[in-house]
N, C-alpha and C positions, 0 to 999 in steps of 0.2 A: 546265558549266552551259549549258542550251541556251536561247537567248535569243530564239527565233522568235516567242513570244508576249509578249516582254518590251519594252515600249515606254518606260516611265517607272518609274523608281525613285525612292522618296521621299526626302526630305532626311536627311542624318545616317547614322548607323550603326544597326544593329539595335537596337530597343528592348530594354531589359535588366530582367528580373525577378529580384529579390534574394530568396532563400529564406533565412530566419533562424529559427533555433530560438527559439520562444516568441512569434512573431507569429502573427496570425490571417489565414487565407485562406478563399476559398470553393473548392469542388471542382465541376468541370464536371458538369452532368447529376445533381446532388445537392443537396438543400437542406440549409441549416444553416450553422453557422460552425465552423471547425477550427483548432486550434492545433497547430503543429509542435512535436513532442517530440524527435525525433532522426533523423539521416540513417541509413539502411540502405545506401545507396550513393549515387552522384551522380545516379541516375536514380529511386530509391525512397526513401520516407521514412515515418516513423510520425507520425500525427496523432491528436489527441484532439477528439472531437466535443464542441462547447459544450453544456453542459446535461446530456447523458446521461453523459459521460465515457467513451464507448466508444472503444477504440484500433483504429485501422485502418493498414493499410500500402497507401499509394497511390503512383502514379507521379507523378513531378515534373511532367510536362507537363499533368496534370489540374488543377494549382493554378491558381487565379485571383486575381490581387491585387485588394484592396479599393478601390484608387485606381488611377486611370488616369495614367500618367506624361505630363506635359506636353512638347510638342515644344519643344525649345530654339530660340530665335531666333538662328541662327549662319550663319557663311558657310561657304564650301566646305571639304571635308576637307584640302585642302592647306595652308591657313592656320589652320583651326579657330579663327576669329576673327582674332587677331593676337597676338603675343608679349606685350604688355601685358596683355590680357584673360585670357590663359592664366595669367599669372603672378598676377593679382589673383585668378582662381578658385582657383588652387593655395594661396594664402595662406588664402582662406576656408576651404578644405578641411583645411588644416593646424590651422587655429584650432579647428575642431569635431571633429577626428577622434577624440579621446579620449571624445567624448560619442555617438559613433555606435552604440556597443554598447548604449546604454540605450534602452528603449522609452519610458519616462517618466523625463525627467532630474529628479533632484531640485533643489529651489530653491538648496540650498547649493552644488551643482555650478555652476549658472549664475552665482551671485554670484562664487565663487571665480575662474572662467574670465573674467569680465568685469574683475574686478579685475587680474588677472595680464595680460590682453592689452590692456586700455584700450578695449575695444569694449563697446558698449551690449548689455545682456541682450536687448533686443527685436531688435537686428540679429542677434545670435547665434542666437536661436530661429527667426528666418525663414531663415537659412542653413540650420540644422538640418531644418527642415520641408522646404525645397525639396530637399534631397539625399536625405531618407529617402523622399520621394515619387518621385523620379527619381534613382537612384544613378549619375549620370554627371557628369563634370566640366563638361560644357557646361550642366548645370542651374545651376551657380554663377556662370555668366557674366552680367555686365550687358548691358542692351540697347544696341544700336548707335545713336549719334547720326545724324541724317539726313546731316549734313556730315562724318561721321568719315572720316579719310583724306584729306581734301582740303586742299591747300596753299594758303595766302593770299599766298604771295609771288608776285613777278612771275616770269613764265616763264624769262626770261633769268637773273635773280638765282638762281632754283632751279637752273638748269643749272650755273651758276658754283660754287654751294655744294655741289652733288653732285661737281662735279670736284675741289674742294679737299678734300673728304672722302675721295674715292678716293685723293689723294696721301697722306693720313694712313694709309691701308690699305696703300699701297706702300712707305711709309717709316715705319718705327716710332719713329724719332728726331725726327719733327715733333711739336710741341705744338700744342694748339688755340689758344693765343694767336698763334702764328706763322700758323696758318691763318686766324685772324680778320683779322689785319693784311693778309694777302694778299688776302682777301676785299674788305677796304676799297678796295683798288687796283683791283680788278676792278669794283666798283660805281661807283667814281669814273669809270672809262673808259666804262662803259655810259651814264652821264648825259652824258658829253661827246659820245657819238655819237647819243643820243637826248634832246635837251634838253627836248623838250616833253612827254615821258612822265613824268607825276608819280607813277606807281606804282613806279617804279625807286628804291626805297629800301634802305638797308642794314639788314639784320636785326640785332637786338640780340644780344649774346654768348650770352644764355641760349638762344635759338633754335639757334645753332650747337652749343652744348653738348647740347641735347635731341636734335638731330639725330645727333650722335656717339653719344649713349646708345642711341638706336634701332639702331644698327648691331650686327651679330651679334658677341658676345662672342668667338666663334672667330676671326672675321676681325681683330678688334682685337689679340687676343693673337697671332694668327699673324704680323702685322706686327712684333710686339715681340720674340717669343721662337721664332719658327718654326712652320711648319705642323705638324710632328710633336708638339712639345710641346703646342702649342695643341689638337690632337686628342685627346691624352690628357686634357686638363683638361675638355674640353667635349663628350665624346660624350653621346648621349642618355641622360638620367638615370643618370649615372655613379654607381657605387657598389657594395656587395656586400652580401650577406646573411650575417651571422655564422652563424647556426644554421637549419637547415631543420628546422622543428618541426611540420609538418603537410602533408598531401597538397596537391599543386598549388602549394606555396609556391615552387617554382622547377622548371622543366623544362630539360633541355639538349636541344639540336638539332644535328643534323649530317647530312652527306650520305655515301653509300657507293656506289661503283660495285659492283654486284652481280656476283660472280665466275661468272656463268652466260651462256653464249651463248644468245640468244633467236632462235627461228625465226619466219619470218612465218606469216599466218593461212592463205594460200592455198597455196603450194607447199611449206611447211614447209622453207624454206631458211634457214640460219643467217645472220642480219643484223648483230647487234652485242649489246653487253651493255647492260643496263638500269642505271638509277640509283634509289636509294630515299633519300628524306628522312625521318628518324625523330625523334620527340620522346619523351623518357623523363622520367618523374617521378622526381625525386631521392629523395624520402622513400620512396616505396614500390617503385621500380625498374620500375613498370608503364609499358609503352608506351602513350602517351596518343594518339598519332595517327601517320600516315605518308602517303606518296605515292609511288607508283612510275611512272616514266616512261622513255622512251628517250633523252630529251633530256638535255643536261648541266644541272647544277643552276643555278637562277636564281630570279627572282622569283616566277615561277609555281609552281615545285615547293615553295618555302618558303611561300608564302601558302596553297596547297592542303593542305599538311601541317598548318599551323597551324589553319586553319578545320576541317579533319578532326578535329583534337584537341579543338577547342571544341564541335563538334556531336555529337550521338548517333550511334552506330554501327550503327543499324538496317539501313540500305542496304548497308553493308560486310559485315555478317554474312550477307546473302543469298547471297554468293559460295560460303558453305560448303554442302556437302550434309548437314549435320546440325545438330541444335540446339545452339547455343552463345550465350554472353553476354559482353558487354564493356561492363559498366556505369560507363563513365568519360566524362565530358563536362564542360564548364564552362570558364570563364575561368581561366586561370593567374595567379598573382601576379607572376612574373618569367620571362623567357626568357633562358638562358645560352647564348651561341654563341662560335664563334671569329670571326675576323677577314675572313671571305670578304665580297667586294663586295655580295652579295644581302642581308646583314645590315646593311649600312649605307646601303642604298637608301632612297628616299622611302617606298616601300610600307609597310615594316615600321615605319618612324617614325611616320608618320601614323596607322597602326593602333593603335600603342602609346599614342599620346596619347589617341586617342578611347575606346579600351577600358580604359584605365587599367592596363596591365601594364608592368612594367619591362624594359628591355633591358640586359643585362650581358654585356660582352665579356671574353673571357678573353685572357691575355697571347699575344703573337704568337709562333707557332712552338713553343708549349709545350702539346702535348696533354695532359699530365698535369693541367691544370686543367679539362679535360673528361673526367675518368676514367670517369664513369658511362656517357655516351653512347659513348664509344670502347670501353669493355669490352663493352657490348651489341652494337655493330656487328661487333666481332671475333668474339664468339659467333655472331652470325648468318652472318657470312661462313664461319665454320668448319662450320657445318651444311649450308650451300649448296654446299660443295665436294664433297658426297656425290652431288649431282644429276647425272644425265647432261648432258654439255655444260659442266661446270665447268671453268674455267681453272685453270691452276697458276702458281706463282711462278717466273718466268724461263723463258726459251727452253730452257736445258738440262734442267730438270724435264719438260718435255712429251715429250721423247724421240719415239717413233712416234705418240704420242697426238695427235689432232687434235680440239679441242673443238667446232669447226664440224660436223664428221662426226657427233659423237656427240650433238649438241644435238637436243632433242625438244620443248621447251616453248615455247609462245608467251608474249608478255607478260602475257596475261590468266591463263594457267595458272601462270605464275611467281608472281603476285601471289596466286592462290589458295593456292599452296604457302607462301608467306611468311606469309599470314594463318593458316594452320594453325599454323606454327611460333610465331607470336605468342600465340595461344590456348593452346598447349601450354606456352609459357614462363610465362604468367600463373598457370598452376595448378601449376608445378613449385617444389620447395624451392629457395630462393636461398642460397647460403652467406654472402652480404653481409648477410642479414636474419636470421641465426641458424637457417637451416633453414626459415623461413616463406615460403609462397607470396607473390609479389608482389601478387596480387589480394586476398589476405586481409590483407596488410598495409595496402593502401590502404583497405579498408572499415573495419578497425579503427582507422586513423588519422582517419577522419572522425568516429567516435564518442568520440575522445579516448583510445583505447587505445594500447598499446605506447610510451608516453612522448610522445604527440603532444598539442599544445595543442588543445583543441576550438575549431575556427574558428566553428562555429554558423551559417555562411552560405556559399552557393555562387551565383556569377552565371552565368546562362545567356543565350544569344542566343535570341530569340523568332521571328527572321525569318532563316532561313538564307540566303535569297538575297542580302539586303542584306550579310550578314556576308561571303559569299564574294566579293561585288562590292568590298567594302573591301580585300580582299587581292589584287586583281589589280595587275598592274604599272601605273605611272602615267606618262603623257606629258604634256608641255606644248608647245602649239602655238599658232601665230597663224592666225586665220580670214581668208581671203582671198575674193576673189569666186568663186574656183574651188572653194572648200571647204576642206578640211583635209588636208594630206599627211603621211603617216608612212611612212617607208621606201618611198618611190616610189609608194605606193598612195594615190589621192585618195578622200576621202569627202564626202558631201554630204547635207544634209537640210534642211528648211525651218525647223527649230529654230535653225539657224545663222545665218539671214538677219539677226537683230537684232544679231549682233556682227561683221558683215563690216568689216574694217579699223577695229576699235575701238582707241581709244589707251588706253595705260595711265593709270589715274587718278592714279598718283603721279608720272607724268613723261609729259606729252603728246608729247614728242618721241619716244617709243618705242611700238612697237606692243604691245597688251596680250596677255599669254599666258594661255591658257585650259587647264584641266585635263581630260584624257581618260584613259580606262582601257580597256586592250585585253587581250582575252584571247588568248594565244599560240596557243591550240588552233584558233582560227579568226579570222584577221585580216581578214576581210571585213566585221566589225562592230566599232565601238567605242562606248564610252558616254561622252557629254559632260555635264559638270557645268555646268548653267546657273546662273550666279551670281545671276541674277534671281529665278528661281522656285525656286532651291535644291533642285534634283532632277536625277537621272541621266536622261538621254535617250538612246534608241539611234540611232545613225547608221550607216548602210550605205555601201558603196562607191558612188562617183558612177556607175559603171556597175553596174546592179543584176544584170546577167548573169553576173557574175564567180562562178565555183564557189568553194566553201569550200576554203580553204588554210590549213595550219598555219604557224607561224612557223619551224618546223623544216624544212618543205618549201621555204619562201621562202628561207631562208639557202643550202639545197642548190642551188637553181635560181640564185641569184645567183653563187654559186661556179662552177656549171656554165657560166654565160655569161662570167664573168671567165676561166675556163680556155680558152674558145674566143676570147678576145680581143675580146669584145664592148665598144663604146664607147657613152657616152650612154645608159646602161641607164634605161628608163622602165617604166610599168605595163603597157603593152600588150606590150613585149618579154618582160617577166617572164612573163605569162600565156601568150603563145604558146610560150615556152621550156617552160612547164609541160606544155602539150599534147605538146611534142615529146619532152620527158624521159619522160613516162608511155608514149608510144609506143615509146621504145627500151627501157624497162623491160619492158613487155609482150612485146616481141619476145625480149628476153633471157631472161624468164621461160618462153616457149614453147619457146626453144632448150634451156633447161635441163630442161624437162619431157621433151623429145625425148631429150636425152642421158641422163637418168635411166631412161627407158624402154628405151633401148639397152643401158645397163648391166644392167639387169634381164634383157633377153633374153640377153644374153652369159653372165650367170651361170647362167641356166636352161639354156642350151646346154651349158655345161661341166659341169653337174650330170648331164645326160643321157649325155654322153660318158663321164664317170666311171663312170656305172651300167652302161653296155654294156661297157666294159673290164673291169669287175669280173665281170660275167657270163661273159665269154670266158675270163677266168682261172679261175673256179670251174668252168665247164663245165655243160652241161644233161644230166641223165640220160638215156640212150637209151630206157629203158623208160617214160619219162613223156611222154605225148602232149601236145602243146600243147591249151589249151582250144579248143573248138569256135568259141567267139566270137572268138577272136583271129585276126585276119587273117594270111595267110601272107606272109612277108618275103622278097623275092627275094634271092638272093646278091649280095654287094657285087662290083661290077665293078672296083673300085679295088684289092681285095685281091691279085688276080692279078699286078698289075704292080708290087706292093711288093717290094723286095729282101728276102731272107731275113735274119731277126734283127730286123727293124724292125717295132714294134707299129703296128697300125692306130690312127690318129687321127681322130676324128670332126670333120669341119668344120662349124661352126654355120650353119645357113641363115639368111641376111639376108633379111627382107621389106622391101620398100619401102613404109613406113608413110605415105609422102606421097601415094601414089595413091588 
């Protein structure tokens, strides 16, 4: 994503349009009202014109909702309001989820649900209306109070209370009653030290209990049963789906180091192997998205792969030299992954909460629980073994074969080759589907065929830039008078002035942490989430003359400095080292080009010498005159001095190419 012209990103995630069979929509540049009949694919659907009854097949992006979703009043994506408000919104969604499939809910349904839940019909109707208008969890969140999150305790009492609660998290044997007794002693000591301060009062036990309840359930259980067991209990939306009964119900994701050496764009010299992150739909076995890079898997590759899966593939298909289709897009219901670090990071957790998809982790070191993605990656790896420059298993298997010498593909060319394999795979019979092609299985599943449950709705992101920004890695930093520093690099912009040395609203003794997102492909810019205006703002490096640099290059430069024994590394040293490192690489590339030219000249000279030796052995007929245009060749002066029985060997002429 190029952010040269991107200064401000609006609040929240990408607006979502929910397309549902039976609902009415407008069509861009076409008058009238249209009812959705069925999905032909996730990009095309059949509609019926109201009044005439004419059936049309239209593209998904031409539909327009009859209502405009309201913007939710919410805090930053990091907190998505707070745990209590999230829980309240989830309870509301749980209460009305059985009625979301109804366009017009019968009165008997309202009465039965009201009796069962104990909630008034008027309240249920309001929740139903709000969610149907804006199908996001944030639409069900209550408005924040102006004084929400502000403590009313004295600062010193608040500090002592926090310290006592931290002791509970450090020692699972402590009880709240014991903590309250210790707090009494602390407050008594504070009153002795500050007898004239009337605001130093002991909080009631219910306050201590509520503060304890606000603590993370993971932290509380970690103190009692250990971090590992607590992690198993409190992972994000822990659970499993017993049956995969429709397309996009669950996708599996994993990484693969491509078994092919990649060459650089300029000198075509082998550099390294690439990585691919793939998402596959379990129901249809279709590849729903991927991302190829030279860097090791991380938050960026995972986020880009998921956003690629959600968005249409129009730009991706432009890489091909022929007409092809990949009509798969939209939000999945669940993502199934292994336990790698990037799958447990803040980025995926926040995106899952905002866009309402579940994250399910498979058992540690048991790849059989990810059979579908592991099987596809194995198939893809096997097909890539046929490409020039492919690696082999083990050093013994290589023999005299050198993958670096045989490599011919750049990363862009390799991605084009992989894309061809994906398109071919979608149209090929799949044994796991009874011989049906994955793409055919996906389309039939949307219509309710092949045993699928007709879902009747798909959710799509209408603003790709916001969606991609939501999947960038997250950083939390304090804002000082110098700006913000991330990995030795300082950033500054006028939008940060308001928050210089801001204190934490929850604890004024601590500095406030702010949320930033950084694209590892260009670390000279970051995106600041302004909690006051609730929008992303672009922040550049404090020294605006800094050239673009990727996180991969930054890491290489840091290792370059450490290898040279550099100490007190700072921003200026890194960018100076970048220039020196590029100079060394340029010199090495020039030497490599000269070496390659020298090898080519040597091969050419050997070929000429071999040709002359062959002509001498065969002999030239005496009755055959040389062509008039052929210049006469003087006799060799070296042949007279050679001993008998020794053949003449041509000495290659070496030209000084540096002159």
